[in-house]
C-alpha positions in Angstrom: -18.2 -39.2 13.9 -14.9 -37.5 13.3 -13.4 -35.2 15.8 -10.9 -32.8 14.2 -8.1 -31.5 16.3 -7.7 -27.8 15.3 -4.2 -27.6 16.6 -3.1 -30.6 14.5 -4.7 -29.0 11.4 -3.0 -25.7 12.1 0.3 -27.5 12.3 -0.2 -29.3 9.0 -1.4 -26.2 7.0 2.1 -24.5 6.8 3.8 -27.8 5.9 1.3 -28.5 3.1 1.7 -24.9 1.9 5.5 -25.1 1.9 5.4 -28.4 0.0 3.0 -27.1 -2.6 5.1 -23.9 -2.9 8.3 -25.9 -3.3 6.8 -28.1 -5.9 5.5 -25.1 -7.9 8.9 -23.4 -7.7 10.6 -26.5 -9.0 8.0 -26.8 -11.7 8.6 -23.2 -12.9 12.4 -23.8 -12.9 11.9 -27.0 -14.9 9.7 -25.3 -17.5 12.1 -22.4 -17.8 15.0 -24.8 -18.4 13.0 -26.8 -20.9 12.1 -23.6 -22.8 15.7 -22.4 -22.7 16.9 -25.7 -24.2 14.0 -25.8 -26.7 12.6 -29.1 -25.2 8.9 -28.3 -25.5 8.0 -32.0 -25.4 9.3 -32.2 -21.8 7.0 -29.4 -20.5 4.1 -31.8 -20.3 6.2 -34.2 -18.2 6.8 -31.3 -15.9 3.1 -30.6 -15.6 2.6 -34.3 -14.7 5.3 -34.3 -12.0 3.9 -31.0 -10.6 0.3 -32.4 -10.5 1.4 -35.6 -8.8 3.5 -33.8 -6.2 0.7 -31.3 -5.4 -1.8 -34.2 -5.1 0.5 -36.1 -2.9 1.0 -33.1 -0.6 -2.7 -32.5 -0.3 -3.4 -36.2 0.2 -0.9 -36.3 3.1 -2.5 -33.2 4.6 -5.9 -34.9 4.6 -4.7 -38.4 5.5 -3.2 -37.5 8.9 
């Protein structure tokens, strides 16, 4: 049986939120830059990096 410490969860929520927000902000800047330079082929790479970063942030939230 798992015992969840609510204070530890409340400490991790803002960190995970900031990481996801930061990754999303960087993703949007990358997409805007790729559209500005007409590099539509790189937009899918940005989606992949964003998905991986969000997954890593959520996995770290759950792991601890």
